[in-house]
DOVO-513644 format. One record per residue (C-alpha): residue in three letters; x, y, z. Coordinates in steps of 0.1 Angstrom, whole numbers, plus 5000, padded with zeros to 4 digits. Last residue first. Layout:
BEGIN
alaXYZ/...
//
This chain:
BEGIN
thr095086002681/ala093986302673/lys091386232644/glu089385922666/arg089386212696/leu087486452669/val085386152655/gln084286132690/arg083786472702/leu080886462668/his079186162673/tyr078686372708/ser077586642690/gln075386502661/leu072186622674/pro072986962665/asn072486872627/asn075886952610/ile076487252592/thr077187312551/ala078687602532/asp078887682494/ser080887962489/thr081888292480/leu084788442502/phe085888772497/val089388802507/ala091288982534/gly095188952538/phe096488802571/pro097988492557/ser100588732539/ala102188862507/ala099588852480/ile096588832507/ser097689192511/pro097689322539/pro094889392564/lys093689772576/ile093089802609/thr090990132629/gly090490142662/arg089190012699/pro091089682709/leu088689362708/gly086589232737/leu083589222709/his081289422727/asp084189702737/ser083189972706/ser084090122673/ile085989852659/arg087090022623/ile087789762593/gln089789862562/met089989642533/asp091689602497/leu089989262491/pro091688972475/glu088588742455/leu087988402471/leu085688082455/ser084987792473/gln085387442459/gly088787322486/leu087387592508/ser083887422514/phe083087622541/asp082187392567/tyr080287432598/val081187212620/ser079387132655/tyr080287062690/gln078887102725/trp079887172758/gln076887172784/gly075887452802/val072187392798/arg071887682772/asn075287542750/arg078787612755/thr080287622724/val082687452704/met083787432665/ala085287172647/met088087342623/glu088587492591/tyr088587802589/gly091987792612/pro092987532591/arg093187782559/ala095188042574/gln098487872557/asn096087822522/phe095388172525/met098688272516/glu098988062489/phe095888162471/lys095387872444/tyr093387662473/ala090187942472/ala089787892437/asp089788222416/gln088488582416/pro090888802401/gly090489032419/thr090989362434/arg087689372450/asp087689702472/phe086589712505/ser084489892536/cys084089772574/ser082289802604/ile081989742638/ile080189822672/glu078290092659/glu076190272686/asp072490262675/thr071090302714/lys068590002713/pro069889792681/asp073389842687/arg074989842653/ile076789662625/val078189842593/tyr079289672564/thr080589822530/asp081389752496/met078089562481/asp075989682503/val075389612542/thr073489832571/met073189592603/ala071189652630/ala071889382657/arg070389072672/val073188832690/lys074188512687/pro076588342713/phe075987992693/gly074787682716/tyr074087482688/gly070087452689/tyr069287712713/ile071287972705/gly072087902668/leu068087852661/leu066988142681/ile068988352664/pro068488222628/pro064488292635/leu064988662648/ser066888812616/asp069689102620/leu072888902628/tyr075388972652/leu077488672661/arg079988712691/thr082988482701/pro082488162679/val084987892693/ile087387702671/leu089287412678/pro092487242681/pro092386842686/leu090886622709/asp092786482739/gln092786802760/leu089286692766/ala089686482806/pro092386772815/asp089587022816/thr091387352801/his089487282766/gln091387382737/val091587672711/trp093287732680/pro090787952659/val088888232677/ala085888372662/cys084188682651/ile081088672628/phe078688902612/glu075788772597/ser073188892572/tyr069888742566/asn068288512540/met065988172547/gly065487862532/phe063787682503/pro063487312490/leu063487182524/gln065286862529/asn068787002533/pro068187172564/arg067787582555/val069987852546/asp069187992516/arg071388292513/gln073788432542/arg075588762536/ala078988802559/phe081289002574/leu083988742589/leu086388822617/ile089188552625/val091088622650/pro094688502657/his096988452681/glu099888742694/gln102888692717/pro104388342707/gly104388492673/thr101788432651/leu100488152624/thr102487882645/gln099787722669/pro099687652703/ala096187622720/leu094487942738/gln091887832765/leu088687682776/gly086887612804/lys085388012807/pro084488152775/leu087388292756/met087488702751/ala090188732776/ala092488432755/val092188712728/thr093289012743/gln096388842761/arg097288702730/ala097689032716/phe095589062681/pro096488872648/val093588902621/met092088632600/val090288822576/thr086888732558/ala084588962532/gly081388832523/thr079288522508/thr077588232524/gln075488002509/ala073587792530/met072587432544/gly071787242573/tyr071886902578/val069386572577/ser071186252566/ser073886282591/trp077086372579/pro080286262594/trp083186472588/ala085386372563/ser084486652539/asn083086642500/gln080986942515/pro077786762527/arg076686742487/ile073786942475/thr076087142457/lys074887542448/leu078387732440/val076688062445/pro073288202455/ala073188562457/met073788772483/pro077488862469/val076289052438/asp078889012408/pro079389322389/ala077289442361/ser077689312328/gly074789102322/his073788752328/his073588792366/gly071188492381/his073688342405/gly071488052408/pro074087862386/val077188032386/pro078288262354/asn082188282350/ala082088462316/val079088662316/glu075988552292/gly074588742267/ile077288652237/ile079388382246/asp083488492249/val085488162260/pro088588152272/ser090787792270/arg091387502293/thr090387312257/leu087987092272/gly086287372294/ala086087592260/ala084487312244/ala081987252269/arg081087652269/leu080687652234/gly078187332236/ser076487512261/met075987812245/ala075087702210/ala072487452234/ala070687762249/glu070487952216/val068787652202/cys065887672228/gly064887462254/ala064987732288/asn067987842309/ile069288172287/gly072188262301/thr073087912308/tyr073187652333/thr072587262315/trp069387142298/asp069987302267/gly072587072254/ala076187012256/leu077986882287/trp081486792295/leu083286502309/asn086686412315/asp086986542354/phe083986452365/gly081886712384/ser079986832351/arg081687182356/asp082187312320/ala078887272303/arg077287412340/leu074787172360/arg071087292361/ala069987272397/asp070087602402/thr067387672374/ser064987422388/gly062987612414/pro059987712391/val060087532358/ser062087592333/leu061187302307/val063487062286/tyr061286932258/arg061286512253/glu062786412219/thr065886202239/pro063486032265/glu060885942233/phe057486052242/asn057586312207/ala054286212195/arg054286282157/phe051786352128/tyr052686392091/gln049786372068/thr048586052048/asp046185972079/trp043786262073/met043186142034/lys041285862046/gly040685592026/ser041785352052/ala044785272033/pro045485632024/thr047285601988/gln050285831992/leu051086091967/ser049786331993/ile047586681993/leu044686782013/lys041786951999/ser039586621997/glu039886602038/asp036786842041/phe036986882079/gly033686842095/ser030586692090/gly028587022089/asp026886992057/gln028987242039/lys032287042044/phe035287232061/val037787372045/asn036487722041/pro036287832077/trp039987802083/leu041187932116/glu037788002135/pro036387642117/gly039987462128/his038987482165/asp036587162170/asn036987002139/met040987042137/trp041386962175/lys038986602164/leu040986542137/ala044486612162/asn043186392187/glu043186122161/arg046386182146/val048086242179/asp046585902189/ala047985742160/asp051385842166/ala051185762205/arg050085392193/ala052685362167/pro055285432196/phe053585202223/gly053784932197/thr056984802213/asp055984752248/thr059384632261/phe060284952265/pro057884942297/pro054885182293/leu054185522310/pro052185502337/asp050685732331/val051085882297/asp052086232294/pro050086502278/leu051386612251/pro052586992246/gly051587172212/cys052487182177/phe051187302144/tyr052787322107/ala050787392080/ile051587412038/ser050087612016/gly048587591979/pro050687271973/lys051487171945/asp049786861929/thr049286871893/ala052787051887/pro054586731907/trp055986831943/glu059486811951/glu060386991983/ala062487301988/ala060287551970/asp057087441988/leu058787532020/his057287912017/thr054487712028/met055487742061/asp051987922080/ala052787872112/trp050387732140/thr050787742178/asn048287602199/met047787232191/ala046787142228/asp044987382231/ala043087682215/tyr045187932204/ala047888152225/thr050088112193/leu049888202152/ile052988242134/arg051888482100/asp051788522063/gly048588642056/his045688762084/asp042988652064/trp042888302069/gly039588192048/leu041087852033/glu041588072000/glu043688302020/ser046088002030/thr046187891994/pro043787601984/lys045487241978/leu046687172014/trp049886982032/leu049286942066/gln051786912096/met051086822129/ala053286772164/gln053286642197/thr055286742230/ala056286562256/val057186722285/thr060686772303/glu061586852344/val064786982358/arg064286912396/glu064886552397/val067586482374/met069586802381/lys069086662417/arg070386362410/trp073186472391/ala074086732422/pro073986432446/asp076886292423/ala077785912422/ala074785752419/ile073585982391/leu077185932377/asp076285562378/gly073585592365/ala074285792332/val072385632301/his069085562310/pro068785872337/leu070486012312/ala067186002284/gly065286302297/leu068286522295/ser069186482259/ile072386342248/gly075686562241/leu077786452266/val081386542256/val083586302267/glu087686342271/asp090086042265/phe088785822243/asp088985462224/thr092385352241/gly092985562268/arg089585572284/lys087685242270/leu084985212247/thr082784902253/his081384762217/thr078284612215/ala077384412183/val074484362159/pro071784522185/ala068884352191/trp065584482177/asp063084472201/ser062284842203/trp060685112223/ser063685322233/ser063385442196/glu065985582170/leu066085282154/arg062085262147/val062284912130/lys059684862102/gln059784512102/ser060684462061/lys062784812066/leu064984642091/ala064984332078/asp066084452043/gly068884672056/glu070584462078/glu073884432060/leu073384812055/gln074085092027/asp070684982005/tyr068585052040/leu069085452036/pro067785492067/glu063885662072/ser062686002070/pro065786082047/trp068586362057/cys069286612030/asp071586722005/tyr070187001983/asn069587021948/ala065087001955/ala066286721971/arg069086491972/val069186201995/phe071986202021/pro073685992049/asp076485842030/tyr077785542058/asp081385502059/ala083685152054/asn080785012033/lys078284752036/leu077684922072/thr076484722100/ala073284792122/gln072284912156/gln075784932169/asp075284902212/val077385172229/val078985132264/ile081385432273/glu084285352298/asp086485552325/ile084185842326/leu086386002355/arg086286092391/gly084685772408/ala087685682424/gly086785312408/asp086785422375/leu082785572358/lys080585372336/leu078385552310/asp076085322294/arg073785252266/val075285482236/lys073385402205/his075685352177/phe073985362145/phe075885632128/lys079985682139/phe080886002126/lys084686112122/val085786492122/gly088686572100/arg087786892090/asn085686822058/arg083886582077/leu082986862102/ala082087112080/lys079886822058/tyr077886742090/tyr077287122101/pro075787222069/thr073686882065/phe072787002102/ile071487312099/thr069587382066/asp068687042061/gly067986892092/met066287232100/gly064387142074/ala064487402043/arg064387762041/met065087832075/lys062088082095/phe063788382115/phe061588532140/ile062188892159/ser063889072130/gly067189242127/lys068689162156/tyr066789072184/thr067989212221/phe064589352235/phe061489142226/leu063188812228/arg065888922259/leu062989062277/ser060788742269/gly063488522280/his064588722314/leu061188742325/phe059988392319/thr063688252334/gly062988452362/ala059688382371/gly060288012366/ile057987822341/gly055387552352/arg051387632345/his050087312357/ala047387472376/pro046787702346/asp045587402321/thr047287292293/ile048886932309/gly051786812291/asn052986682322/arg054187042332/phe053187302312/gly055487542293/phe055687392260/ala058287712257/tyr056487922231/asp052787762246/tyr053887942277/val055188242265/ala051988332244/arg050088232270/val051588542286/leu050388802258/pro047488642250/ser045988692283/asn045488532313/val048288612341/thr046689002325/glu042888922325/pro043788832362/arg045289182368/ala048689212378/gly049389342412/his052789252420/met051888912435/thr049588802406/leu052888872382/trp054488602405/glu052088352405/ser051488372369/ile055388322366/glu055988052388/arg058288152418/asp061787952424/asp062988152396/ile062888472415/gly066688532427/asp067488392391/phe066588702375/gly069388882389/tyr069889012424/leu070489382422/ala068489462392/val065889162403/glu065289362434/asp062389182446/thr060689502449/ile062289682418/met061889382399/gly058289342407/arg057489722398/met058889682366/ala057389352355/thr053789472369/val054689812342/gly054989612316/leu051689352322/asp049789632332/leu050489832301/val050289502277/leu047089472289/gln046089792287/met046889802250/arg044989542241/glu041489662258/lys042890002238/asp042989822208/ala039989612209/ser038089912216/leu036789972252/ala033089992256/glu032790302282/gly030090272308/gly031790452335/gly032590152352/val034990072326/ala036490362320/lys037290392359/ala038290062362/arg040990122333/ala041990412345/thr042290282379/lys044890032366/val047090212346/asp047090482380/thr048090212405/his050690072383/leu052490422380/ala051890442416/arg053590142425/thr056090192399/met056690572413/thr056990452448/arg059390172441/leu061790372421/ala061590642448/glu062390442478/leu065090302456/asp067190592449/lys066890682487/gly068090342499/ser071190432475/his072190272439/lys075590152439/his074689782438/pro072789822408/gln075989942390/arg074690142361/pro074690402383/leu071490632384/gln070490882355/his068890642336/ala066090512362/leu065690902369/his064491002338/his062390712328/leu060690722366/leu060491112362/glu058391052323/pro056090792333/val055490982366/lys054191312343/ala055691662350/ala053491922325/pro052292192355/his055992112370/glu056191982407/pro058391722394/asp061191952388/val063591732363/asn066991802368/thr067091442374/gln068991362405/ala067991602423/ala064491642415/val064391292424/his065291382455/thr062991662466/ala060491422450/val061291142475/his061391402506/lys058191552495/pro056091222492/leu055991132459/val052191062441/ala050291372441/thr053191612432/pro053791382405/his050491422393/arg047891152392/ser046890942358/gln042791012353/ser044191042318/leu046490722317/thr044990562280/gly043890922275/pro046990992248/gly048590642232/lys051590722219/ala052990852249/leu052490592269/leu053790352243/asp056990582244/arg057390592283/ile056490172288/tyr058990152259/arg061290322285/ser061290192315/leu061389852296/glu064389902282/leu065990072314/phe064489762333/tyr066289552313/asp069589732318/trp068789652354/ala068489302346/ser072289302329/leu072289292288/ala074989122273/val073589212242/gly076689322219/asp078089082197/ser076689002160/gly074888692151/pro071788852138/thr073189212123/ala071189532137/pro069289742116/asn066389712131/thr062689552122/glu059489622134/val057289352150/asp053589342135/leu051489162163/pro047889062145/trp045489012176/phe042988732164/ser039488642176/trp038188322191/gly034688282205/gly031388472214/gln032788432246/glu036988532238/asp039888382237/glu042388562219/gly044788382198/leu047488592193/val049388712155/ile052888722146/asn054288882116/asn058088972120/his059488682097/ala063188722083/ile063788402059/phe066588192066/ala069287962045/glu070288212015/glu070788512040/phe072488312063/ser075188202035/his076187902019/tyr073187672016/val074187302006/ala074287061975/glu077687131966/glu081387261990/asn082587511971/ala085087501999/asp085087902005/lys080887812004/leu081187562028/glu083187782056/ala081088092052/leu077987832056/cys080087712092/asp081088082101/lys077188212098/met076287902120/gln078287982145/lys077288352147/ile073588232141/ala073988002169/asn075688242193/asp073288522184/tyr069788332188/phe068288722197/gly066888662163/ser064288392171/trp064888062151/val061887912141/his061187522144/leu057987362147/gly057686992153/his059986652150/glu060086792116/glu058986582078/ile059886792051/arg058286652019/ala060186471992/gly056986491972/asp055686201992/asp058185871974/met061186071986/arg059886152024/arg062586352035/gly063786362075/ser064186622101/ala066386632132/gly065886942157/lys065086722186/gly068486532182/gly069786672149/leu071886392131/arg070886112111/trp071085782107/gly069985602141/met072085662174/gln074885902172/tyr078385862180/val080786202173/thr084586122170/val086686432172/asp091086372171/tyr091686682192/ala095186862186/ala095786852153/arg091887002145/arg092587222174/glu095987352156/pro094187402123/thr091387582144/ser087487552149/thr087387182155/leu086887202191/glu084187472182/phe082987282156/ala082286962176/ala081087212205/thr078087372185/met077586982168/ala076686872200/gly074987122219/val072487152182/gly071786772183/gly074486512172/gly074786252204/leu077486142224/ile081186312212/ala083986122219/ile087186302218/lys090586142216/lys093086392228/pro095886402197/gln099186192200/gly102686432207/ser101686752217/val098586932234/thr098987272241/ile096487372267/glu094587712260/arg095087952285/met092988092314/
//
């Protein structure tokens, strides 16, 4: 895909929102002089500051203190975000831009010290984790790991951990007691390691075998998989047995040993589950329909492990609780996202596992973005709140953007910054003196970033396509989309699916400035980030380093600064936006509940800051330059309830991953998406996901290739491969819930499937094909072959998630289809119907779809034994084991949209005909299996087919189809979302066919 060169007037780009995704897209769209000439970019931002959920502000009358939406810490695997931030800061340095950081090292502090809370019967204890640094450079390439690569890393880690902890598996069995003879023989042959050697150990054998196997999991043999399953199961059994024997024998495990057991149980459970569920083959998305706690339990993890700090830490890290309710019943993270994210965090960080910012996120991230983009010519329209997106008459383009102007600038541009500690920073309130309505806004304490506001806009503008914008980048957060994108949601079922299934959660934050140091408070674990602590403020970070970025008088310098955050239970029902007092009440509730939480759980963190008489937290230890109106210093600290639609955190609940839209596939021709709610290589709420989304949005808009670190070139929602392994055909593919935009009549209930597989249309002797037809059908005229031949379609398919559209999950199976297109009835009364296709034989390896096909649709389905891998397909008679038909193929690529294959377009009508079959009571039945070829993908194949029996009615022998580049009879690999009508529509379809014919 080559970048389009824009001549004449530049394209006008409207970027809606100012979060990480939007700013990443803006930075990429203006990354070269050529792009800056080609694109005229305007950012529309409600209120007075950029940042979205990452916005921060300064309270200048109170030490210029930083006020955040929550706790923001960057992970060491944020390669795309860090890489672009480095470029941004270097550009500002070259431009001698003042009052801003000039390098990543200036802006960030490495942080490797974590502590987990352990809830025990006697109270809380703390589990310090000191993560090692590594020499890798943050923001560099080289982390596009596949699921198999992660398995290899995990096998190495478990092996090394066991080697460091002698005695942990003292009860472990020798490989000869674990491995069946044929498995041991296979392992020995693959690894050149003798399983019978007295010093042989299962973890070593497992590690050696895994590392000897091909890096492409589809090349692993059945024997390989059996050996991996056997060894991971045996290793898990030994881990649990060793602990059970120790505890049963009366041994009191030390804290270190107990913690090692938790790590081992969790790690080996993950390995076992990845092999059992073929995660390495089909990707992490393949298990994302299950909740991670359920998945771990299903694969044998102990209850203590599932509820351990190791697991709870990830829930807390991702606010992973539905409706903000922090109990096990409301845990809500998909197993694939949890597993992939945890492995990526642990195995792919560069330099340090975390990086703290040296100031607020607004100061550190969005001030540089604003200055660099402004220097590049990007225009910023502050105080412009998007109200609505309107489609054109055809429903394919954003035609209008309705924007409320919240205030009037006194000057042409808004200067958004205040100066604090020699850096330009965003204030916590607008700079009222620059606004005509400034006095009124200030006196009325109007919240310009809130939906719960009765402040009337000073003007409403309707931006028009072709005049005010050509293309749109939508960087507004998911929670607000139902309020601004109603037309899109109504027009596109994929959008409805996304907003219904990708959930969000409210969050809460507390920031405290204290006189004592952390050590004086009684905390004896140093500069740490604490998580997995008591709900709801379950995460705390010592942010005392921010004192250098604030401006406190010498007499009021903080000894420590503490940030807390956690999920916030939803208010049910949520008040209407006309209830303008709701935000203040919500903040007050957080403030009061935080004090109660502090009195309940603070003493175990900071025992020295509580009054000796037992009356609670000693507020005299707090710092503020404000005079507390209530007399309570607690009220002067910073508390925040993030209920706003734009501020809600995006969750990764089970079954939601494949509902996410990709940034460059919005479904509308001039719309691109930027935010952590889109489909990326992470699919979780974080800076890196937003950055990846912004990069892909910009690439889509510019029609240019993109290299996103840690993500494959063409990720497909639900597919699950984020690494370098080749695509696996059985994985979910295009994932649309619309009935394929076809002209066929679709009822409210219809069948859905993801169909992938090798297919080809082959010409055979006309007499041979005619003999295959059921009585009552004959060959119809066609022009694809000469008069002595007729085409037959052969499809070697994998069907995944086959289900009625009303159900969330479906069946997976393999299916071979032999069908004859261009047939007609011999009955004159039915010869007014257009040409039809008849399936003459369908082989499947699963009974339920066979029964449904036979009794529901009249399909000639037969059960068969099938051997299917990535490049071969063998169908055998299940009783005699006689081979019926087989094929092998190599992909010659590249994959592209089906309609772009000129020769395939000649054969395409044969795939798109309505089907005719005779049902069990002898009636003709009509149905449509729509491959959605307008949206499907094809990849050319070098293919060989062997017909080995007479079952199909085709002559025995070997067929080698020509190239699809030269002939419509070339083989291709089909990747498609398919839809089939419900069987009760047969009569209606026949009527539609008659209408089509006339």
